[in-house]
N, C-alpha and C positions, 0 to 999 in steps of 0.2 A: 214866869212863875212868881207868885207872890210869896212874901217872906213867911206867911203862915201856912203855906202848902207843904205837904210831905209826900214822901215816896217810900215804898218798901223795896229792899233788895233781899233776895232769898237765894241761898245756895244749897241745892239738894245734893248731898254727897253720898258716897257708898256706905258710910258709917254714921255720919251725923248730918243734920240739916241746920243751917244757920240762918237767922232772921235778923235783919237790921231795919230800923226806922230812921230815915234821914230827912233833914230839912233841905232847903233849896241850895245851900252852900256846901253841902257834903258833910255837915256835922252829924255824927252818929248820935241819935237821941236815945235809942234803946237797942240792946243786943240780947238775943236769946239763942241757945243751942238746944236742940232736941234730937233724940235718936231717930235715924231713918229706918222705919220698919220695912223688912223685906217680904213679910208674909201678908201685908195689908194691901188691899186693892188701891191703886193709885188715886181713884176718885175719893175714896174715904180718907186717904192721907191728906189730900189737898183740902178737904173739908176740915180736917183737924188743924191744918196749918192756918186756915182762915179763922177758926175759932181762937187760936193762939194770938194771931195778929189783932183780932178784935179786942182781946184782953189787953194787949199792949197799948192800943189806941185809947182805950177807956182809962187805963191807969196813968198814962203819960200825958194825954191831951184832952181827955173827956170827950173823945170822938168815937164813932163806930164806922165800920165798913159801909161804904155807900155815900159817905159825906163827900161833898165836892172838893174839900180841902185835900183829899187823897188823890194825887194825880195818876197813880198807877203802881204796878208792881213789875219789877224786872227780876226774872227768875232764871237761874242757871241749873242745868242738870246734864249728866253725861249723855252725849249723843243727841241733845235737843236740837231741833232743826228750826231756825228762825223763819224760813220761808213757808214751811208747812204748818208750823205751830205744834209739831208732833215729836214724840220720842219713839222712833220705830223699833229700836232694840238697844237697851242699855244693860249689858251683862252684869255689871256690878250692882245694879238695882233689881234685876230680875224683871224688868219692864219690857213689854212689847206692844207696839201700836197704841200708844197713850196720847190722846188729844190734849196735851198739857196746857197750851194757851187757852183753849176753850174752857177747860176745868178751872183755871185760875180766874178767868173773867166771870164765870158763873158764880164761883164761891166768894170772890173778893169784891164783886160788884164794881169793877173798874177796869180800865185798860191794862193790858198785860203784854209784855214781850218776853220771849224765851230765847235762850241761847245755850250753846255749849258752855259749861261752867268756866272753862279756861278762857273762852272768848270774853266772858264778862270780867274776869280778873284782868285781862289785857285792857279792856275799856276803862276799868277803874284806875289802873296805873297810868293810863294815857291822860285821863282827865284830872286826877287828884294825886297821883303817886310818883313813883320813880321814873316813869316814862313821860311825864308832862312836858319835858323839854326835848323829847326825841320825836323824830318823824317816822322812824322805821325801827321796830324792835320785835322780838319774839319773847312772849311770856310763857314760861313753862312751869306747870304746877306738878310738884312731886308729892303725892299724897297716897290715898287709897289706890288711885290709878295714876297715870301720867297723861296730862293734857297740855295743849299749847294753844295760844292765841296770837295771831299775827296783826300787828299794826303796820301798815304799809302806806307811805305818803300821808300819814296822819289819820288814816281811816282803818277800821276793822276789815280784814279780808276774810271772806267766808267761802269763796269758791262758788262754783255753779250750783252745788247741792247743799250749801251751808255746812258742809263737813270738811271743807278744805282746811289745811293746816293742822291736821291731826298728827303732830310730831311724835306723840307717844307710841305710834304704831309704825314708825320707821324701823326697818330691819337693820340690825347691826351684826357684823361678823363676830362670832363668839365660839370658843371651843366647847363651852358648856351650854348645850341647847336647852331652851326653856319654852314652855307653852304659855302664851299670853291668855288672859281671861277671855279675849275675843275669839280664841281658837287658832290664832296665828302663831308662828314660830319665830323666836328671837327678836321680838319687838322690844323697843326701849322699856316699855312698861313692865316687861317680864323681869327686868333687872333693877329698875330705878323706882318702882312703886315701893311703898312701905314694906309690903310683903316680900318683894323681890330683894330689897336691901337686907332684910332680916335673914332671908335664905342665903344670901352671899356671906353674911357675917358667920352664920353657922357652918357653912362650907369651909370657910377660911380658918376659923379658930375653934369650932366645935362647941360654941357657947351661944346662948340667946341673949342678945343685947338690944336695948331700945335705941332709937335714934338719939334720944337725950344722953344716954350713957356713952354712945359712940362719940358725940360731940365733946363731952367732958374728958374722955380718955384721949381724944385727939389733941385737945388743948394742952393736956398734960404730957404730950409727946410720947404716949404709950406706943411702942413699936407695933403691936398688933393693930391698934387703931389706925396708925399711919398706913399700914398695909391695906386695911379695909378701905380707907379713904382713897388711896391710890387706885385701887381696883374700880370703885364705883365712879370716881372722877374720870377715869379712862373711858368707861362705858358711856357716860354722859357726854363727854367731849367728842366721842366718835359720832354720836347722833347729832350734836351741834354742828359738826363739820358738814354733814350732808345738808342740813337746813341752811347754813350760812352761804354755801356756794350757790344755792338756788335763790335765796331771798335777799342776800346782801344787807343784813341788819346792822344797825349801829351798836346794838347790844342784845344780849340775852338777859332777861330778868327772871330770876328763880323765885318761885312762890311755893306754897304748900308747906307741909310739916318739915320737909328736909331742908327748907330754907333756914331753919333754926341753926344749922351748922355754920352759917354766917360767912363772913368775908374770907376767913382762912380756907374754907372749902372752895369758895369761888376762885381763889388764887391758884389752887391746885388744878381745878378744872381748866382755867385759862392757860396755864402752863402746858397742859396736855393738848388743849385745843390748838395753840400756836405751833406745837410740834407736828400736828397732823394736818392742819388746814393748808389749802393752796397758798403759795407764796404771796399772792396778791392781797390776801386778807390777814396775813400775820401782823399782829400788833395793832390791828385796826378795829377789832370788835371787843367791846367790854362785856364782862359778866358781872352782874350786880344783883343784889337782893331786893325783892319787892318791898316797897316801903309802907304798904297798907296793911301790914302784919301778915303773918303766915296763914292765919285762919279767917281773915275778913275780906280779902281782896275781891272775891266774887260778889259779895253783897254790896260793896261799894260800887262795883261795876254795874250791878243790877239797877241800883238807884240812878247812877249816872246815865245809863242807857235809857231808862224810861223818861227821865227828865229831858234828855236831848231829843228823844223821839216825839214826845208830846209837845215840846216847845220849840222845835226846830222851824 
């Protein structure tokens, strides 16, 4: 890849879509966030994304889509299937049977790869972030939903159908049963998504707190915040235990909005994890925060993915 070539990383989330323009070394040249419309046809939305990206290219580099200096676009979306290039069903987006790779290549006039958004975040952390010195880790994103990406022996693990490693849908035992957005019962996402955490907060204290307020109150050692953190840390650690005994990771890397709770939250999760996990893993697994920021991990991963794929 030449120094003047660039790549797009795009993260289509349930609430917002993030766009990043990167150079060959992983430097973020431009970043934009736009709302993800749920009532818009996917094809129309991808066309709108292409127009936005064309504006970015024109303003930043005086280029347009179709220029050979653009090596491609790596896009993440919930339930995106790398092998088929499709999103068969993404409940948080309201999408069914969307030929996402085809749409991107048509509208962006370049090569495209699509992945589960958490997979891309894992690729980004592996190439440029907190996982660059690790061979085996699990990246978990706690945001609108809960996703996970597995790096095993230094490579992204997809499973047979590209949907392997969906840790957000591990079932955890819980006295308060909840329905997941996918229709399942007691999935981690039911408790650790932004919506799930807010529901837990209300159930425990009868008030509506944001994640930011929870973090502030926890740092101030507010007893109610400590109780909330203890509860959600136990739920997350319970899911981590199941993942750890199957995959044997060196670390769990926490991304997404909840990662803003920081290392103090990680330490509570780690304490719970070591209390629950098989003795052979006690004290041997780290829990750390994603280093590519809580909101940009997947766009870094998208750019890293397309760069690696095109120039491998």
